[in-house]
Every structure is written in C-alpha cells, then in structure tokens.
C-alpha positions as CSV (number, residue, x, y, z in Angstrom):
1,M,11.6,8.9,-21.5
2,S,15.0,9.2,-19.3
3,D,16.9,7.0,-18.8
4,L,17.0,7.4,-14.7
5,V,12.8,7.3,-15.2
6,A,13.3,4.3,-17.1
7,M,15.1,2.7,-14.4
8,N,13.0,3.2,-11.9
9,T,9.9,2.5,-13.2
10,P,10.7,-0.3,-15.6
11,Y,7.1,-1.5,-15.3
12,L,5.8,2.5,-17.3
13,S,6.2,2.2,-20.6
14,E,6.3,5.5,-22.8
15,S,3.2,5.3,-24.3
16,D,2.0,4.8,-20.1
17,L,3.2,8.6,-19.3
18,G,3.4,10.1,-22.3
19,N,6.1,10.8,-24.6
20,S,7.2,14.0,-23.7
21,L,9.1,14.9,-20.2
22,S,6.4,17.4,-19.4
23,S,3.9,14.4,-18.7
24,Q,6.5,12.9,-16.2
25,K,6.8,16.3,-14.7
26,I,2.9,16.7,-14.3
27,F,2.4,12.9,-12.7
28,A,5.5,14.1,-10.1
29,E,3.5,16.9,-9.1
30,A,0.2,15.8,-9.0
31,L,1.5,13.7,-6.1
32,Y,3.9,15.4,-3.3
33,G,4.9,15.2,0.1
34,E,3.2,13.2,1.9
35,A,1.1,11.1,-0.3
36,R,4.1,10.1,-1.8
37,L,5.2,8.5,1.4
38,Q,2.2,6.8,1.7
39,L,2.0,5.5,-1.3
40,A,5.6,4.1,-1.0
41,R,5.4,2.6,2.9
42,M,1.7,0.6,1.7
43,F,2.9,-0.9,-1.7
44,R,5.7,-2.2,1.1
45,D,3.1,-3.2,3.7
46,P,-0.6,-2.7,2.7
47,Y,-1.1,-2.8,6.6
48,A,1.5,-0.4,7.5
49,L,-1.0,2.9,6.9
50,S,-3.9,3.5,9.6
51,K,-7.2,3.8,8.5
52,E,-6.9,7.5,8.5
53,E,-4.2,7.3,6.5
54,R,-5.5,5.4,4.0
55,A,-8.1,7.5,4.0
56,Q,-6.4,10.7,3.5
57,L,-4.4,8.9,0.5
58,I,-7.3,7.9,-1.5
59,D,-8.9,11.7,-0.9
60,E,-5.3,13.2,-2.1
61,L,-5.3,10.2,-5.3
62,R,-9.0,11.7,-6.3
63,L,-8.0,14.8,-6.2
64,A,-5.2,13.9,-8.0
65,A,-6.8,11.9,-10.6
66,A,-9.7,14.5,-11.2
67,A,-6.8,17.5,-11.7
68,V,-4.9,15.9,-13.7
69,P,-7.4,13.0,-15.9
70,E,-5.1,12.5,-19.0
71,I,-2.0,10.7,-16.4
72,V,-3.7,7.2,-15.9
73,E,-1.7,6.0,-13.2
74,L,-3.3,8.2,-10.9
75,R,-6.3,6.6,-11.4
76,V,-4.7,3.2,-11.5
77,L,-3.2,4.0,-8.1
78,L,-6.2,5.2,-7.2
79,G,-8.4,2.0,-8.1
80,M,-4.7,-0.1,-5.9
81,A,-5.4,2.3,-3.0
82,L,-8.9,1.4,-2.6
83,C,-8.8,-1.9,-3.2
84,V,-6.2,-2.3,0.2
85,D,-8.4,-0.2,1.8
86,L,-11.4,-2.9,1.1
87,K,-13.7,-0.8,-1.2
88,V,-13.1,-3.4,-4.5
89,Q,-15.8,-2.4,-6.4
90,D,-15.1,1.4,-5.9
91,G,-11.1,0.3,-7.1
92,M,-12.4,-1.8,-10.1
93,E,-14.6,1.3,-11.2
94,A,-11.3,3.2,-11.0
95,L,-9.9,0.8,-12.7
96,H,-12.4,0.5,-15.4
97,Q,-12.3,4.3,-15.8
98,A,-8.3,3.8,-16.7
99,V,-9.0,1.3,-19.5
100,E,-11.6,3.9,-20.9
101,T,-9.2,6.8,-20.5
102,A,-6.1,4.8,-22.2
103,P,-7.2,1.4,-23.4
104,D,-3.8,1.0,-24.7
105,S,-1.8,1.6,-20.9
106,F,0.1,-1.9,-19.9
107,L,-0.6,-0.8,-16.2
108,A,-4.1,-0.5,-16.4
109,R,-4.6,-3.6,-18.4
110,L,-2.1,-5.2,-15.8
111,K,-3.8,-4.0,-12.6
112,L,-7.4,-4.7,-13.9
113,G,-6.4,-8.6,-15.2
114,E,-5.3,-8.9,-11.6
115,L,-7.9,-7.4,-9.6
116,L,-10.0,-9.5,-11.6
117,M,-8.1,-12.6,-11.4
118,R,-8.3,-11.8,-7.5
119,L,-12.2,-12.3,-7.5
120,R,-12.0,-15.0,-9.3
121,I,-13.8,-13.4,-12.4
122,C,-11.0,-15.4,-14.4
123,D,-12.5,-15.0,-18.4
124,Q,-12.2,-11.2,-18.2
125,A,-8.9,-11.3,-16.6
126,V,-7.7,-13.4,-18.7
127,V,-9.2,-11.1,-21.6
128,E,-7.3,-8.2,-19.7
129,T,-4.4,-10.1,-18.9
130,Q,-3.8,-10.8,-22.5
131,E,-4.0,-7.9,-23.6
132,A,-1.4,-6.2,-21.2
133,A,0.4,-9.0,-22.5
134,R,-0.1,-7.7,-26.3
135,L,1.0,-3.7,-25.1
136,A,4.1,-5.3,-23.2
137,A,6.7,-3.3,-24.5
138,N,9.7,-4.2,-22.6
139,P,11.0,-7.8,-20.7
140,V,10.2,-6.7,-17.2
141,Q,6.5,-5.3,-18.5
142,S,6.4,-9.0,-20.6
143,E,7.5,-11.1,-17.7
144,L,4.9,-9.4,-15.3
145,A,1.9,-10.0,-17.8
146,R,3.6,-13.7,-18.5
147,R,3.5,-14.8,-14.9
148,Q,0.0,-13.4,-14.6
149,A,-1.2,-15.3,-17.3
150,A,0.7,-18.4,-15.8
151,T,-1.6,-18.1,-12.8
152,L,-4.3,-17.3,-14.3
153,R,-4.1,-21.3,-15.9
154,T,-3.2,-22.9,-13.2
155,M,-7.0,-21.1,-11.6
156,M,-8.8,-22.3,-14.4
157,R,-7.3,-25.9,-14.6
158,E,-8.0,-26.5,-10.3
159,G,-11.5,-25.2,-10.9
160,I,-10.8,-21.7,-8.3
161,E,-12.3,-19.7,-10.7
162,R,-15.8,-18.0,-9.6
163,D,-18.9,-19.5,-11.6
164,S,-21.5,-17.1,-12.2
165,R,-24.4,-20.0,-12.6
166,L,-24.3,-23.2,-11.1
167,P,-25.9,-25.6,-13.1
168,I,-29.4,-27.5,-12.6
169,Q,-27.3,-31.0,-12.7
170,K,-24.7,-29.9,-9.9
171,I,-27.8,-28.4,-7.3
172,K,-29.5,-32.1,-7.7
173,G,-26.2,-33.7,-7.2
174,L,-25.0,-31.8,-3.9
175,W,-28.7,-32.7,-2.9
176,R,-28.1,-36.2,-3.1
177,R,-24.8,-36.5,-1.1
178,L,-26.3,-34.2,1.5
179,N,-29.3,-36.3,1.5
180,R,-27.1,-39.2,1.8
181,R,-25.3,-38.1,4.8
182,T,-28.2,-36.4,7.0
183,P,-31.6,-37.6,6.9
184,I,-34.4,-35.8,5.9
185,S,-35.4,-36.3,9.5
186,E,-32.6,-34.6,11.3
187,I,-32.2,-31.5,9.5
188,A,-33.7,-28.6,12.2
189,L,-35.7,-25.7,10.1
190,I,-35.2,-23.0,11.9
191,G,-37.5,-19.7,10.9
192,P,-40.2,-17.4,12.7
193,R,-42.9,-19.0,15.0
C-alpha cells in the first residue's frame, strides 16, 4: 500500500483494500466527483445532505458496489449511508453482505459491530467487535476496536442491552408494581364499541 494512502486511511489495512495499487485505483474510480463530495459532507455532518442528495448518494454507491463487488469497502459505505438515511434494515443487510464477501475485513466487521451496538443487540455486537479486534492490522485499528468493546462492556454492565425475551417473572413483577400504584378499578379500558 502506498504511504500516501496509508496515511490518509489508517483504518484500512492491506487486506481490506487488497495488496496491489490497482485495487486502490479501482476503488478511487468507482466513486468519483459528486459522490465523493457527498460522502465527505455526510461523514462530517450526517444532517448536511438533503433527502434527495442522500438518495442520489445511495444510488451511486449501489451502482458502484454492484459494478465492483470485490471491493468490500463500497458495500460498507453503502451500509453506512443507508443507516444515515434511516434505512437500518437495508444498511444491516449491506454490512452483512460485506462481511460474507470478505470475512477478514476489519472495517466490515467493525462497522457491523457498531450498527449492532447502536441497535442494542450487544451479544452479536461483541462477537463482531472481537473479530474486528483480532483482524486489526495497526494501532489505530486496535484502538478503534478497543473503544467499541469498552462501550459495549459499559452498555452490558448498565443493562442497556436489548432483551429479546422477557422472562415471565419480570412480567409478573411489572404487573404487581403497576397494580400497587393504580387500582384495577381506576384503569380505563379503551376499545371498539
């Protein structure tokens, strides 16, 4: 990897972009002009782009990812742009495809872990973040994965994790507390007549 590219993209390893300069050239040519400017604006401030600009950026990223599927970073960028556009399910699918395409991609694993963390799916986020930490190729990548893992540990310790199933004892306890505060006779049931 050239020194200039390594300085400008410390979070990307050679395994992420490929070992040759030709893959860097393909990556640079896949996104050109307005799409690059929109990406830079979006990463500086997610609210800087209008709805139309976000839609145009997503369309261009989809075309680029379809044209050059071996460059996983395009799919990662697509997933990130979809999440900024509040299309989280589509973003998660794009990030999962990126991980399936290149299981040894640090960036794909880290960003999938970050999205899962933001959705409070902590058990899966921990797995992806640990895998990203294992794949880290330089100190910057290690630090990013370490910070994300620390945030996940804090979330899990404080009980912020999304609970996919609520135990019956917890439901009964919540019901008892509700009944102690408000007698059943005072609860108004509203429904169809």
